[in-house]
C-alpha positions as CSV (number, residue, x, y, z in Angstrom):
1,X,-34.6,83.2,-79.1
2,X,-33.4,79.7,-79.3
3,X,-35.8,76.9,-78.7
4,X,-35.1,74.2,-76.1
5,X,-35.9,70.7,-77.0
6,X,-37.1,68.5,-74.1
7,X,-37.2,64.8,-74.3
8,X,-40.6,63.3,-74.5
9,X,-40.0,61.0,-71.5
10,X,-37.5,60.3,-68.9
11,X,-34.6,58.2,-70.1
12,X,-34.6,54.6,-69.1
13,X,-32.1,53.9,-66.3
14,X,-29.2,51.7,-67.2
15,X,-29.8,48.0,-66.7
16,X,-28.1,46.6,-63.6
17,X,-25.1,44.6,-64.2
18,X,-25.5,40.9,-63.7
19,X,-23.8,39.6,-60.6
20,X,-20.9,37.2,-61.0
21,X,-21.8,33.7,-60.0
22,X,-20.5,32.7,-56.7
23,X,-19.8,29.1,-55.6
24,X,-22.0,27.5,-53.0
25,X,-24.9,29.8,-54.1
26,X,-23.4,33.0,-52.6
27,X,-23.3,36.4,-54.4
28,X,-21.2,39.4,-53.6
29,X,-22.1,42.6,-55.5
30,X,-19.8,45.1,-53.8
31,X,-17.4,42.9,-51.8
32,X,-19.2,43.6,-48.5
33,X,-22.5,41.7,-48.5
34,X,-23.3,38.2,-49.7
35,X,-26.3,36.0,-49.5
36,X,-26.2,32.3,-49.0
37,X,-28.4,29.8,-50.5
38,X,-31.1,30.4,-47.9
39,X,-31.2,34.1,-48.7
40,X,-29.5,35.2,-45.4
41,X,-27.0,38.0,-45.9
42,X,-23.5,37.7,-44.4
43,X,-20.8,40.3,-44.1
44,X,-17.4,39.7,-45.5
45,X,-14.9,39.9,-44.1
46,X,-16.6,38.8,-40.9
47,X,-16.3,41.0,-37.8
48,X,-13.9,40.0,-35.0
49,X,-16.8,38.6,-33.0
50,X,-17.6,36.1,-35.8
51,X,-14.1,35.0,-36.6
52,X,-13.3,31.3,-35.8
53,X,-11.7,30.8,-32.5
54,X,-11.9,34.5,-31.4
55,X,-13.5,33.7,-28.1
56,X,-11.8,30.3,-27.4
57,X,-9.6,30.2,-24.2
58,X,-5.9,29.8,-24.3
59,X,-4.8,26.2,-24.7
60,X,-3.3,24.7,-21.6
61,X,-2.0,21.2,-21.6
62,X,-3.5,18.9,-19.0
63,X,-1.2,17.5,-16.3
64,X,-0.2,13.9,-16.9
65,X,-2.1,11.3,-15.0
66,X,-0.3,9.2,-12.4
67,X,-2.7,6.3,-12.4
68,X,-0.2,3.9,-14.0
69,X,2.5,4.6,-11.4
70,X,0.0,4.1,-8.6
71,X,-1.3,0.9,-10.1
72,X,2.3,-0.4,-10.3
73,X,2.8,0.4,-6.6
74,X,-0.4,-1.2,-5.5
75,X,0.3,-4.3,-7.5
76,X,3.9,-4.5,-6.1
77,X,2.5,-4.2,-2.5
78,X,-0.1,-6.8,-3.1
79,X,2.3,-9.3,-4.6
80,X,4.8,-8.7,-1.8
81,X,2.1,-9.3,0.8
82,X,1.0,-12.5,-0.9
83,X,4.6,-13.8,-1.1
84,X,5.2,-13.1,2.6
85,X,1.9,-14.9,3.6
86,X,2.9,-17.8,1.4
87,X,6.3,-18.1,3.0
88,X,4.8,-18.0,6.5
89,X,2.2,-20.7,5.6
90,X,5.0,-22.9,4.2
91,X,7.1,-22.4,7.3
92,X,4.1,-23.2,9.5
93,X,3.4,-26.4,7.5
94,X,7.1,-27.4,7.6
95,X,7.2,-26.8,11.4
96,X,4.1,-28.9,12.0
97,X,5.5,-31.8,9.9
98,X,8.9,-31.7,11.7
99,X,7.1,-31.5,15.1
100,X,4.9,-34.5,14.3
101,X,7.9,-36.6,13.1
102,X,10.5,-35.8,15.8
103,X,8.3,-34.7,18.7
104,X,11.0,-32.5,20.2
105,X,11.3,-31.9,24.0
106,X,13.2,-29.2,25.8
107,X,16.4,-30.2,27.6
108,X,16.3,-29.8,31.4
109,X,18.9,-28.2,33.7
110,X,19.2,-28.7,37.5
111,X,21.7,-27.5,40.1
112,X,22.9,-30.6,41.9
113,X,25.4,-29.0,44.3
114,X,26.9,-25.6,45.3
115,X,29.5,-25.0,48.0
116,X,31.4,-21.9,48.9
117,X,34.6,-22.9,50.7
118,X,36.1,-19.4,50.9
119,X,34.4,-16.0,51.1
120,X,36.6,-13.2,52.7
121,X,35.8,-9.5,52.5
122,X,38.7,-7.1,53.4
123,X,38.0,-3.4,53.8
124,X,40.5,-0.9,52.5
125,X,41.4,1.9,54.9
126,X,43.0,4.1,52.3
127,X,39.8,4.5,50.3
128,X,36.1,3.6,50.7
129,X,36.4,0.2,48.9
130,X,36.7,-3.4,49.8
131,X,38.1,-6.6,48.2
132,X,36.7,-10.1,48.0
133,X,38.4,-13.5,47.8
134,X,36.1,-16.4,47.0
135,X,36.2,-20.0,46.0
136,X,33.1,-21.9,44.8
137,X,32.3,-25.3,43.4
138,X,29.1,-26.2,41.7
139,X,27.7,-28.9,39.5
140,X,24.8,-28.6,37.0
141,X,23.1,-31.6,35.3
142,X,21.9,-31.2,31.7
143,X,19.5,-33.9,30.5
144,X,17.8,-34.7,27.2
145,X,14.9,-37.1,26.6
146,X,14.7,-36.7,22.8
147,X,15.0,-39.7,20.5
148,X,16.3,-38.0,17.4
149,X,17.6,-34.7,18.5
150,X,21.3,-33.8,19.4
151,X,22.3,-30.6,21.0
152,X,25.7,-29.0,20.3
153,X,26.6,-26.4,23.0
154,X,29.3,-23.8,22.7
155,X,31.5,-23.0,25.8
156,X,29.3,-22.3,28.7
157,X,29.9,-19.2,30.9
158,X,28.6,-19.2,34.5
159,X,28.2,-16.4,37.0
160,X,27.0,-16.4,40.6
161,X,25.4,-13.4,42.1
162,X,23.5,-12.7,45.4
163,X,19.8,-12.0,45.0
164,X,20.1,-8.8,47.0
165,X,22.9,-7.6,44.7
166,X,22.2,-8.9,41.2
167,X,24.9,-6.8,39.6
168,X,27.7,-8.0,41.7
169,X,29.4,-11.3,40.8
170,X,31.0,-13.3,43.6
171,X,32.2,-16.0,41.2
172,X,32.6,-16.5,37.4
173,X,34.0,-19.2,35.1
174,X,33.4,-21.4,32.1
175,X,33.5,-24.9,30.8
176,X,34.4,-26.1,27.3
177,X,31.8,-27.0,24.6
178,X,30.0,-30.3,24.9
179,X,27.4,-32.4,23.0
180,X,24.2,-33.6,24.6
181,X,23.0,-36.7,22.7
182,X,19.8,-38.6,22.5
183,X,18.5,-39.9,25.9
184,X,21.7,-38.6,27.5
185,X,22.8,-36.5,30.4
186,X,25.9,-34.5,31.1
187,X,27.2,-33.2,34.4
188,X,28.9,-29.8,34.2
189,X,31.4,-29.1,37.0
190,X,32.5,-25.6,37.7
191,X,35.4,-24.6,40.0
192,X,35.3,-20.8,40.5
193,X,38.2,-19.1,42.2
194,X,38.5,-15.3,42.2
195,X,40.8,-13.0,44.2
196,X,40.8,-9.3,44.8
197,X,37.3,-8.7,43.5
198,X,36.8,-5.0,43.9
199,X,33.7,-3.8,45.8
200,X,33.1,-0.2,45.0
201,X,31.6,1.0,48.3
202,X,31.7,-0.1,51.9
203,X,27.8,-0.2,52.1
204,X,27.7,-3.1,49.6
205,X,30.5,-4.8,51.6
206,X,28.7,-4.5,54.9
207,X,25.4,-5.7,53.3
208,X,27.2,-8.8,52.0
209,X,28.6,-9.5,55.4
210,X,25.2,-9.3,57.0
211,X,23.7,-11.6,54.4
212,X,26.2,-14.3,55.3
213,X,24.9,-14.3,58.9
214,X,21.2,-14.6,58.1
215,X,19.7,-17.6,59.8
216,X,17.1,-18.1,57.1
217,X,19.9,-18.7,54.6
218,X,21.9,-16.9,51.9
219,X,20.0,-16.6,48.6
220,X,22.0,-16.8,45.4
221,X,21.4,-16.9,41.7
222,X,23.3,-18.9,39.1
223,X,23.2,-17.8,35.5
224,X,24.6,-19.8,32.4
225,X,25.1,-18.2,29.0
226,X,25.9,-20.1,25.8
227,X,24.9,-20.9,22.3
228,X,23.3,-24.1,21.0
229,X,22.7,-25.8,17.7
230,X,20.2,-28.6,17.2
231,X,20.4,-31.5,14.8
232,X,17.3,-33.4,13.9
233,X,18.0,-36.2,11.4
234,X,19.3,-34.4,8.3
235,X,18.2,-31.0,9.5
236,X,20.6,-28.6,11.3
237,X,19.5,-25.3,12.9
238,X,21.5,-22.2,13.3
239,X,23.1,-21.4,16.6
240,X,20.9,-19.4,18.9
241,X,21.6,-17.9,22.3
242,X,20.6,-19.8,25.4
243,X,20.4,-18.5,29.0
244,X,19.9,-20.8,32.0
245,X,18.8,-19.3,35.3
246,X,18.8,-21.1,38.7
247,X,17.3,-18.6,41.2
248,X,15.8,-20.8,43.9
249,X,19.1,-21.3,45.7
250,X,19.5,-21.0,49.5
251,X,22.8,-21.7,51.3
252,X,23.4,-22.2,55.0
253,X,26.6,-21.8,56.8
254,X,28.5,-24.6,58.4
255,X,31.7,-25.0,60.3
256,X,34.1,-27.6,59.0
257,X,37.4,-28.8,60.4
258,X,40.1,-28.9,57.8
259,X,43.6,-30.4,58.3
260,X,46.3,-28.0,57.1
261,X,50.1,-28.2,57.1
262,X,51.7,-30.4,59.8
263,X,48.3,-32.0,60.4
264,X,47.0,-28.9,62.1
265,X,43.2,-28.8,62.2
266,X,41.5,-25.5,61.7
267,X,37.8,-24.5,61.6
268,X,36.6,-23.1,58.4
269,X,33.1,-21.6,57.7
270,X,31.6,-22.9,54.5
271,X,28.2,-22.4,52.8
272,X,26.3,-25.1,51.0
273,X,22.8,-26.1,50.0
274,X,20.4,-26.6,52.8
275,X,19.4,-30.1,53.8
276,X,16.0,-30.1,52.1
277,X,17.5,-29.1,48.8
278,X,20.4,-31.4,49.1
279,X,18.2,-34.4,49.8
280,X,15.7,-33.7,47.0
281,X,16.0,-35.9,43.9
282,X,15.9,-33.1,41.3
283,X,17.9,-30.5,43.4
284,X,17.2,-27.0,42.2
285,X,15.4,-26.9,38.8
286,X,16.6,-24.2,36.4
287,X,14.7,-22.5,33.6
288,X,16.2,-21.4,30.3
289,X,15.3,-18.9,27.7
290,X,16.3,-18.7,24.0
291,X,17.8,-15.5,22.9
292,X,17.2,-14.9,19.2
293,X,19.1,-12.0,17.7
294,X,17.7,-10.2,14.6
295,X,20.1,-7.5,13.4
296,X,20.4,-5.2,16.5
297,X,17.6,-6.6,18.5
298,X,17.7,-9.7,20.8
299,X,14.4,-11.5,21.7
């Protein structure tokens, strides 16, 4: 029987292999675990939860800021406002200087005389209309008391309307342009003669006939329209619209004898200013309004 030989003691286990040196004080024996310099083990490769940027949100670019554009708009608005205020201040200062130097005064207008020598209304039987034949003569005095201001007037258009019918003209005409100098006055004479003026309805025609017979007088309105330019020393203004209105006019009827052909005397009814107005020194005072047009608007 063969003998078995047993070792006297257990064999010594093989010595562990020395780990390879790792930079930064880390060692990796099997490729899965490593220890840092502080003795804390880390797993390589790191799990998904430890990877850099795994939980970071998706990058979305921020919208561009509009502060610069807004700042430019605000600056432009402020500069425009300052410039307009400066222009208005300069205009006010210039106006004050001119007023103190020239001391301008408004020209005055007055109606000296108004006479209607013919006013015939003929009804038409064929249709509901009527026709008017009229002849008027009037004079208006324009006066200026300025020392250094000269007014240049365009041709003046005149119209005469009854106060009860402001849209119906019983006479219209014009005079040529004229100049109103310093400390000067100009007498404007108008001879208005119209024939076959159409009256649209018989109601208006009968109303005009009744107005002629009123004992209190026939009230009329005279309106002048023109453009004027003012010269003050070396300064010249632009032409602006001017409207003159004489509305306190009252006419009374009178019968006059007129010699016609072959020395035949006929009686004619005329209308003229009442005695109180005719004897007054200033006659009928008129008021005027400037009409300044800016683009499509008239002020």
